[in-house]
Each structure stands twice: as C-alpha cells, then as structure tokens.
C-alpha positions as CSV (number, residue, x, y, z in Angstrom):
1,M,79.4,138.5,99.7
2,Q,77.9,142.0,99.7
3,P,75.3,142.3,96.9
4,L,75.8,144.8,94.1
5,I,72.1,145.8,94.5
6,Q,70.0,145.5,97.7
7,L,66.4,146.6,98.1
8,K,64.7,146.4,101.5
9,N,60.9,146.9,101.8
10,V,60.8,149.3,98.8
11,S,57.5,150.8,97.9
12,K,56.5,153.3,95.2
13,V,53.3,155.3,95.3
14,F,52.1,157.7,92.6
15,I,49.5,160.3,93.6
16,S,47.4,162.1,91.0
17,D,44.0,163.8,91.5
18,A,43.8,162.4,95.0
19,V,44.2,158.9,93.7
20,E,47.0,156.7,95.0
21,T,48.5,154.1,92.7
22,H,50.8,151.6,94.4
23,A,53.3,150.6,91.8
24,L,55.6,148.7,94.2
25,A,54.7,147.4,97.6
26,G,57.4,146.1,100.0
27,V,59.9,144.8,97.5
28,D,63.0,142.9,98.8
29,L,65.6,142.1,96.2
30,E,69.3,141.3,96.0
31,I,71.4,141.1,92.9
32,Q,75.0,139.9,93.1
33,S,77.8,141.2,90.8
34,G,77.9,139.1,87.7
35,E,74.2,137.9,87.9
36,Y,71.8,137.9,85.0
37,V,68.3,138.6,86.4
38,A,65.1,138.9,84.4
39,I,62.1,140.8,85.8
40,S,58.8,139.6,84.4
41,G,55.0,140.0,85.0
42,P,51.9,141.4,83.3
43,S,51.5,145.0,82.2
44,G,51.1,147.4,85.1
45,C,52.7,145.1,87.6
46,G,55.5,147.5,88.5
47,K,58.4,146.2,86.3
48,S,59.3,149.5,84.7
49,S,58.9,151.3,88.1
50,L,61.3,148.9,89.7
51,L,63.9,149.3,86.9
52,A,63.6,153.1,87.1
53,I,64.4,153.0,90.8
54,L,67.3,150.5,90.3
55,G,68.7,152.9,87.6
56,L,68.4,156.0,89.8
57,L,65.9,157.5,87.4
58,D,63.3,157.6,90.1
59,T,63.2,157.4,93.9
60,A,61.3,155.0,96.2
61,T,58.5,156.4,98.3
62,S,59.7,154.3,101.2
63,G,62.2,151.5,101.9
64,E,66.0,151.3,101.5
65,Y,68.2,150.9,98.4
66,W,71.8,150.1,98.6
67,L,74.0,150.2,95.4
68,D,77.4,148.8,95.7
69,G,77.3,149.3,99.4
70,K,76.1,152.9,99.3
71,P,72.8,154.0,100.7
72,V,71.1,155.7,97.7
73,A,68.8,157.8,99.9
74,Q,71.8,159.7,101.4
75,L,73.1,160.8,98.0
76,T,72.6,164.3,96.7
77,A,71.0,164.9,93.3
78,L,74.5,165.5,91.8
79,E,75.9,162.4,93.4
80,R,73.0,160.3,92.1
81,S,73.6,161.8,88.6
82,R,77.3,161.0,88.8
83,L,76.7,157.5,90.0
84,R,74.1,156.8,87.3
85,N,76.5,158.1,84.6
86,R,79.5,156.0,85.8
87,Q,78.0,152.8,87.2
88,I,74.7,152.2,85.3
89,G,74.2,151.4,81.6
90,F,70.7,151.6,80.1
91,I,69.2,149.9,77.1
92,F,65.7,151.1,76.3
93,Q,63.0,149.5,74.2
94,A,62.7,152.6,72.0
95,F,66.6,152.8,71.5
96,N,66.6,156.5,72.5
97,L,69.2,157.4,69.8
98,I,69.6,161.0,68.7
99,G,68.7,161.1,65.0
100,D,71.0,163.9,63.9
101,L,74.1,162.3,65.5
102,T,76.1,159.6,63.9
103,V,76.5,156.1,65.5
104,A,79.8,157.1,67.0
105,E,78.5,160.4,68.3
106,N,75.6,158.7,70.0
107,V,77.9,156.2,71.7
108,V,80.4,158.9,72.9
109,L,77.7,161.3,74.2
110,P,77.4,160.0,77.8
111,L,81.2,159.9,78.1
112,T,81.5,163.6,77.4
113,Y,80.0,164.3,80.8
114,R,82.9,162.5,82.6
115,G,85.7,164.7,81.5
116,L,87.6,161.8,79.9
117,P,90.4,162.7,77.5
118,A,89.4,162.6,73.8
119,C,91.8,159.7,73.2
120,E,90.1,157.6,75.9
121,R,86.6,158.4,74.7
122,E,87.6,157.4,71.1
123,K,89.2,154.2,72.4
124,R,86.0,153.2,74.3
125,V,83.7,154.0,71.4
126,E,85.8,151.9,69.1
127,E,85.9,149.0,71.5
128,A,82.2,149.1,72.2
129,L,81.2,149.3,68.5
130,E,83.6,146.4,67.7
131,R,82.0,144.4,70.4
132,V,78.5,144.7,68.9
133,G,79.8,144.4,65.3
134,L,79.0,147.9,64.1
135,F,82.4,149.7,64.0
136,H,82.1,149.8,60.2
137,R,78.8,151.7,60.6
138,R,80.2,154.4,63.0
139,R,79.6,157.2,60.5
140,H,76.0,156.3,59.7
141,Y,73.0,157.9,61.2
142,P,70.2,155.9,63.1
143,A,67.8,156.3,60.2
144,Q,70.3,154.4,58.0
145,L,70.2,151.4,60.3
146,S,67.8,148.5,60.8
147,G,65.9,148.2,64.2
148,G,68.3,145.5,65.3
149,Q,71.3,147.6,64.4
150,Q,69.9,150.6,66.3
151,Q,69.4,148.4,69.4
152,R,73.0,147.2,69.1
153,V,74.2,150.9,69.0
154,A,72.2,151.4,72.2
155,V,74.0,148.4,73.7
156,A,77.3,149.9,72.6
157,R,76.4,153.2,74.2
158,A,75.8,151.5,77.5
159,L,79.0,149.4,77.3
160,A,81.2,152.3,76.5
161,G,80.6,153.6,80.0
162,R,81.9,150.3,81.5
163,P,79.0,150.2,84.0
164,A,78.7,148.0,87.1
165,I,75.3,147.0,86.0
166,L,73.4,146.9,82.7
167,L,69.7,147.6,82.9
168,A,67.6,146.6,79.9
169,D,63.9,147.6,79.6
170,E,62.1,145.4,77.0
171,P,65.2,145.4,74.8
172,T,63.5,143.3,72.1
173,G,60.1,144.9,72.3
174,N,60.4,146.8,69.0
175,L,62.2,144.1,67.1
176,D,61.1,141.2,65.0
177,S,62.0,137.7,66.3
178,G,65.2,137.4,64.3
179,M,66.5,140.8,65.4
180,G,65.4,140.1,68.9
181,E,67.3,136.9,69.0
182,S,70.4,138.7,67.8
183,V,70.2,141.3,70.6
184,M,69.5,138.5,73.2
185,G,72.5,136.6,72.0
186,L,74.6,139.7,72.5
187,L,73.3,140.0,76.1
188,D,74.2,136.4,76.6
189,E,77.8,137.1,75.5
190,L,78.1,140.1,77.7
191,H,76.9,138.1,80.7
192,A,79.4,135.3,79.9
193,G,82.1,138.0,79.9
194,G,81.2,139.0,83.5
195,A,78.5,141.7,83.0
196,T,75.8,142.2,85.6
197,I,72.4,142.4,83.7
198,C,68.9,143.2,85.0
199,M,66.4,142.9,82.2
200,V,62.6,143.6,82.1
201,T,60.8,141.4,79.6
202,H,57.3,140.1,79.0
203,D,58.6,137.2,76.9
204,P,59.1,134.0,78.9
205,R,61.5,132.6,76.3
206,Y,63.9,135.5,77.0
207,A,63.3,135.4,80.7
208,E,64.5,131.8,80.8
209,R,67.8,132.8,79.5
210,A,68.6,134.7,82.7
211,G,70.0,132.9,85.7
212,R,67.1,134.0,87.7
213,T,63.6,135.3,87.0
214,V,61.8,137.7,89.4
215,Q,58.1,137.6,88.9
216,L,56.1,140.7,89.8
217,L,52.3,140.9,90.4
218,D,50.5,144.0,91.7
219,G,53.8,145.6,92.7
220,Q,55.1,142.6,94.7
221,I,57.6,139.8,94.1
222,V,55.5,136.7,94.1
223,E,58.1,134.2,92.8
224,Q,61.7,133.8,91.9
225,L,62.7,131.1,89.5
226,A,66.0,129.7,88.2
227,G,66.3,130.2,84.5
228,K,67.8,128.1,81.7
229,P,70.8,130.2,80.6
230,A,72.1,129.6,77.1
231,S,75.2,127.4,77.0
232,F,78.5,128.8,75.6
C-alpha cells in the first residue's frame, strides 16, 4: 500500500549569523492513510520543524517528501498552497482563531479560498460544529468561549476542509487537564471514524493514545513505539 506520507532522508538546516542549526537530520518516515501517529521528544528536538514540513508550511533543506504519491519538491508555490488548503488540516496549540470573527466565520474562512458555493460552505460548517458539539455557539466570539471550546472550534475549522491528514501541534498545551482530555477524546473519535492524525506532543500519556509514537532526539528518529490507543 502506498503511504499517504513518505519522507526519505529529510534534513532541515537553519542558518543565521553564519551559525548552522540542524533541526532535522536524515529523517525517514512513512504514515499510512488512517494512522494515528504521535511525534514526541524533548524541546528543540525538531518536532515542530517536522510538522511544518509535513504541513507544507516549510520546505526541507534536502531529502524527498511524497504526499499522497506526489513529490512535493516538484510543486509550485501555488500548487503547494492549494494542496495545503485542500488536503491538510491544522490544529495549533495557540488555537489561532480570529478574535473579531464569530465561531462560524472562523470555521468557514479557509473554505472561502476554494470557491465552494455558499450552500456547501454552510453545510460543512454546520456539520463540523455539530461534530465538536459547538453548533449552538456558532454566533459567539472566541473571547466568549473557554480554552477547551476554542480548541474545539480550531478542530472544527480543520475538519470542515475534509483534509486527507490532520496535523496537531501540542493541541492540549494551553489547556488544563480536564479540557485537554476532552480535546484528546475528540481526536480519538475522529481517528475511530477514519481520520489520519499526526500529533506533536510532549505528554507521554497522550502519545500512548496514538497507534504509533515516533521519538525524536537531536533531529533524528531514535525510536518508534506502538501506542495504547483508547478502546471504543
């Protein structure tokens, strides 16, 4: 089976003031459609750099990246942007919601760049908000929601695009344990429904819920472990 994501010998080097920082060094990674993968490791080990490359927010210095059978390096900037908008959903630690837009307006925003008919956009927003249990809050603003509710809005925004893969960068990092558990439970449900999830986390309790944990150290994959996914 062709993997949804395939990295071959991927490296990322940042250069500033003649100093080279090797964020990633020769990473080989495959993720199959429908997998739930956690990326873990200490601060500065390259987790966020890896997720940025997977999400087409950054490019590798060297190596090959194939996404759904397409060599990413051969894509133009416009093609990368279109692929990112249509096939990748993002959930960020800081939520990244726009404060002067309502919940529904935040969720629909990425869809406006696709040229979808208004009725289709409205349908997707309603379905996504229903799925995270926040349709009744669709006219509220982010400041009127709790941190856990804001993160669920961020999940809905990602889901509305019906992405091939959902990338989550420390999705519980700004939440208390109760709210964090709620968001993790939602990710469990999405995976059970067939979603492909790749999550960066520093919390071993949450990493164990994935089907596989990829451990990074100094920009290299040092170990891959089977997780203990929640039962349904």
